[in-house]
N, C-alpha and C positions, 0 to 999 in steps of 0.2 A: 233743203231745196224747196222751192215753192211748188206746192201741189203734191209732194211726196211725204207720206206719213208712215211712221214705224210704231207699232204698239209696244208697250213694256212687256217683259217676260211674263208677268202675272196679269196681263190684260188681253182682251180680245177686241180687235178693231172691227167696227160695223160700218160698212159702206152702203149707203142707200142712194136711190136715185137712178139706178141703172138696172140692167138685167142681171139676175143671178144665175150662175151655172147650175146651181142646185134647183131642182124643179119645185121642191117644197119650201125653200128658203126665200122669204120676200126680200132679202138683202144679202150682200156678200159678207162673209165672216173671214177675217184674216187674223191668224195667230202665229207668232214666232217669226214673222218676216214683215218687211215693209211693202208698201204698194203706192202707186201713183194714183192720185185722185184728181180728177178734172175739176177745177174750181167752177163754182157757180152751178155746175150741172150735177155734182155729186155732193153728198153730205157725209161727214165722218163723225162717229161717236165711239166711245170706249166703255166697256164694262169690265169690272174687276173679276179676275179668276182666283184671287187670293183667298186664304182661309179666313173664315169668320166664325163667331161663336154666338150662341144664344143661351141665356140662363132661364131656367124654368123653376118656379117655386109654386107648388100647387097643393091645395088641401084635398086629400083623397079619402075615400072610404073603402075599407077592405071587404073581403068576402064575409068577414065576421061582423061587419057593421062598425068597426073601430076606425075612427078618423085619424089620419096621418098627414103630417106635413112633409112633403118630399121635395128636395132640391136636386136639380140635375143640370148638367152643362152639355150642350150639343155643339160639336165642331162640324161645320159644313162649308161648302163652296159650290160655285157654279160648275157644272160638269164640263169636261174638256171636249166633248164631241160637239159637232155643229148644231145638232138638234137641241141639246141642252142649252147651248149658248143662245140660240134663237128663242127658246121658251122663256129663259130667264130675262133676256133683253126685252121681250115684249111685255113682261110683267113688272120689272124692277128698274129699267133703264132710267126712267125719269127720277126715281127715288130709290137708290140702291140700299139705303138703310132699312127699308121695309122688309128686306130678306130676313133679317134677324127677328123682327117682330112676328112675321108670318110663321117662320120656323118655330118659334117659341109657342105660338098658339096651336100649331099642328101637333107638336109633341106633348103639350099639356093635355089635349084631348085624348091622345093615345095613352098617355101615362095614367090618367084617371080610369080609362077603360081597362087597362091591363091590371092595375092595382085592385080594381073592383073584383077581379076574378081570382085573386090570390089571398092567402091568409097572411097575417102579420109575421108568422114564423117563416113562411116561404119568402116573403119580401126581405126580411132581415137576413136570413141565411143564404138566400139565393139572389143576390143583387145582379149578378151577371146574367142570370136567366131573365130577370125583369128587364134589363137593358136590351138584351137580344130580342125579346118579344116586342118591345117598343119600337126598336129599329125596323124589325120586320113589318110591323103594322103601318109605319110611316113611310116606308121606302117607296111605295107606289105613288103616293101623293107628292112626295118630294121630287120624284122623277118627272111628274107632270109639270111642275113649275121650274124644271131645269136645274134643280139642286141635288147634290149628293152628300150624304152624311158620312163623315170619316169616323166619328166616335161619339158615343153617348156615355156619360159618366154620372152615376147616382152619387151625389155628394153627401146627402144626409137624409135620415128618416127620423121624424120626431112624432111621438104620440100626443103631443100638445098637453103634457102634464097628466095624462091618465095613469101613468105608471105601469102600463102594460109591458112595455119593452123591458123596464127595470125588473118587473115581476118575472118576465121570461128569463132574465139573466140571474134571478135570485137562486134558483136551484143549482144552476151551474156555478154561480159564485159560492154558494154554500158548499157544493161538492169540492170546488177548488180549495176553499178555505179549510174544509175538513181534511182534504188530501194534504194541504200544507201543514195543518196541525199534526196530522198523523206522521207526515214526513219529519216535522220538527221533533215530535215525540220519539220517533224512531232514531232520529239523529242524536237526541239527548240520551236515549237509552243506550245507543251504540257508544256514545262518548262515555257514559257511566261505566258500561261494560269494559270499554278500553281502559278507563282509569283504574277499575278494579283489577283488570288483567295486568296493567302496569304495576300496580301496587303488589299484586301476588308475585309478579316476576321479580320486583325489587326485593321482596321478602325472601323469595327462593334464592335469589342471588346472594343476599346477605347470609342466609343459612349455609349455602354452598361455600361462600367465602370463609365463614367461621369454621366449617368442617375442614376445608383445605388448609387453613392456618393451623388448626389443631393437629392435622396430620403432619404438616410441615414441622411444627414444634416437636411432635413425637419423633419424627425421623431425625431431626437435629439432635435431640437428646440421645436417641439410640446410636447415632453416629459418634456423638461425644463419648458415650459409654464404650462403644467398640474401639474408638481411638485410644481411650484411657487403658482399656484392657490390652490392646496391642502394644502400647508404650510400656505397660508393666511387664508384659511377656518379653518384649525386646530387652528391657532392663535386666530381667532375670536371666535371659539367654546370654546377655553381655557379661553379667556377673559369673555365670557358669563357665563361659569361655575364658574369662580372666582367671578364674580359679584353676581351670584345667591347664591354662598356659603356665601359671605359677607352679602347679604341681609337676608339669613336664619339665619346666626349667630346673626345679629342685632335683628331680630325678637325674636330669642330664648332668647337673653340677656334681651330684653324688657319684655318678658313674665316672666323671672326669677325675674327681678326687681319688676314687678307688684305683683308676688306671694309673694316676700319677704315683700313688703309694706303691702299687705293684712294680712300676718302673724303677722307683727308688730302691725297693728291696732287691730287684734284679741287679741294679747297679752296685749295691753293696756286696751282693754275692760275687759278682764278677771281680770287684776290687779285691775281695778276700782271696778268691782263686788266683788272681794275678800275683798277690803278695806271696801266697804259698808257693806258686810255681817259680817265682823269682828266687825265693829263699832256697828251694831245692836245687835250682840251676846254679846258684852261687856256690852252694855246698859241693855240688858235683864238680864244678869248675875248680874250686879250691883243692878238692881231693885230687883231681887230675893233674893240677899244677904241681902239687907237692909230690905226686908219684913221678911226674916227668922230671922234676928237679932232682929227685933221688936217683933216678936212672941216669941223669946227666952227670951227677957227681960220681957215679960208679963206673959208667961206661966211657967217660972221657968226651973228647970233642965230637966223635961221631955219634955217640949216644946223645950228647947235648943237642946236636943238629936234628937227630930224629925226634928228640923231645920237643925241640922248638917247632918242628913240623906238626907234631901232634897238637901242640898248643895252638898253632894257627888253625888246625882243623876244628879244635874244640871251640876256639874263639868264633870261627865261622858258624858252627852249629849254635853257639850261644847267641850270636847276633840274629840268627834266624828265629830262635826261640823268643828272643826279646822283641823282634818285629811282630811275631804272632801275638805275644803278650800285649804289645802296644795296640795291635788291631782290636784284640778283645777288649782292652781298656777303652779304646775309642768308641767301640760299640756300646759298652756298658755305661760309660760316663757321658757320652754325647748323643749317640744315635737313639738309644732307648728313651732317655728323657725328652729328646726332641720329638720322637714319635708320640710319647705320652702327651706332650704339650700340644702337638698337632691334633691328636684325637680329641683332646679337651676343647680346643678351639673349634674343631669341626662339629662337635656335639652342641656346643653353645650356639654356633652359627646356624646349625640345623633347627635348633629351638627358636631362634630369632627369625628364621626364614618364614614362619607362619605370618608374620606381619609385613615383611618386605623382602622380596627375593633379591632385589638389587643390592641391598646392604649385605646379605649373606654371601653373594658372589664376590663382592668387593672385599669382604672380610676374609673369605677363603683365599683369594688371590694374594692379599696382603700377607696372610699367614704363611703361604708357600715361599714368598720372597723373603720373609723374616727367617724361615727355617733354613733356606739356602745361605742367607747371611750368617746365621748362627753357626752352621757347619763350617763355613769359611773362617769365621772368627775362632773356631775351635782347632783349626789346623795347626797354628803355632804351638798350641798347648800339647797337641799330639806329638809333634816333633820334639818339644821340650821334654815330655815324659820319656820318650825314647832315648833322648840324649842323657837324661838323668840316669836311666837304667844302664846306659853304657858307661857313664861316669862312675857309677857305683861298682862296676865290675873291674876285675884285674885284667883288662884287655891290653895286649901289647901289639902295636902296629909296626910291622916290619918294614913296610914301604914308605914310611914317613908321612909327609903331608898328603901325598896322593892317596894313600890308604885311608886317611881320615876323610878326605873329600869323597872317596867312593862310599864310605859308610854313611856319611851325611846324605849324599845323593840318594843312596838306597833307602834311607829312612824317609826322606821327603817323597820319593816316588811311591813308597808303600803307603805313606799318608794320603797322597793324592788318589791312589787306587782305592783306598778305603773310603775316601770322601766321595768318589764317583759311585762306588757301590752303594753307599748309604743314600746318596741323592736319587739313584735309580730306584732303590727300595722305597724311599719316601714318595717318589712320583707315582710308583705303582700302587702304593698304599693310598695315595691321594685319589687316584682314578677309581680305586675300589670304594674309597670313602664317599665319592660323589653319589653313590647309591644308598649310603648308610642313612642320610637324614630321613628319607621316607620310612626306613625300618625303625629309626630311632623315635620317630613321631608316632609310629603305628600304635603304641600303647594308649595314646590319647583317644583314638577312635574306639 
């Protein structure tokens, strides 16, 4: 708009030609907003409020008389308050670049003055102190010209080839190098010690490994020796057990043979007794028949009848005697040998029971069945022997075929009774013999 002016954010607008509200300001200062300016009657100018810098490179002499070249950079600007803007405008509005030149000159003087009161060591080691003192010394002068310093930075300090600063650094450099050498030496020494410790550890590990391997080899040899000794002992024990088993088997077989021989002798004795008893009975029967025949011839028919009755009684008694003889014969010829065989089988089975119990029980069961079968097979022979005894006698049957049937039935019944008695006796003997293997084997213990 014509006559309306707005300053930039980093500028201050100066309006002259009218009355200022501020008593001390010769013109009106406007910042951050626009203002209407009457043309022809008012004049508008602008001054920058932005940051500016000034470089200072000055040859200075220290308190020790040593010359130094010092470079510094100053960051400054026009103050934000109205007084500072007015002061700066009155001095630099026509040529604002002079602010940097004047600022550099002001700081050069203060820099020479401050460095002249300090030693090289203080300047080098306390740069911030140098900058602070320079700022404090120039603050008042800068405020008078409307400028404010934001920062002062010492860029470099040079002794212009005198070597003083280098000499100052030499002890520290030497100390640092010495410390570095010491540290390197210590590091090398630590590395050497670590290497020696590692080698010692490796040697110790090798030694321990050899010891462990030697111990292991010794333990293996000892275990092999113990195993060989155990195997030899087991072999000896097996041979002893085998010898004991063979000896027990031989003893059992000897006992069985002895029992069989005794049974055979008993059978022979029973047969001899049976033959003797049969001969006596036949002789008695013949004598009685002859006596009866004589009485019959003398006494007639009545005497003959009485004689026949006596003959029948004699025949009955003879039949009973023959049945008893048949039973004795059956016991001596069948039962005793069968018992001897059963005892033999039980003794052998008891000897074999040390290796397997199942085979012994099966053998015992099989032997009992075989014994029953043998007794049953002997039954016809028993009846046949009884029939032969009757056939050899002078027996007269009065009641014909019925009488013969009764005699045969009586013989068969007696044979079955004898068979049952023998089976019960064998069963009882078998139950008693179940306990005999432990007693038969007891000698081996």
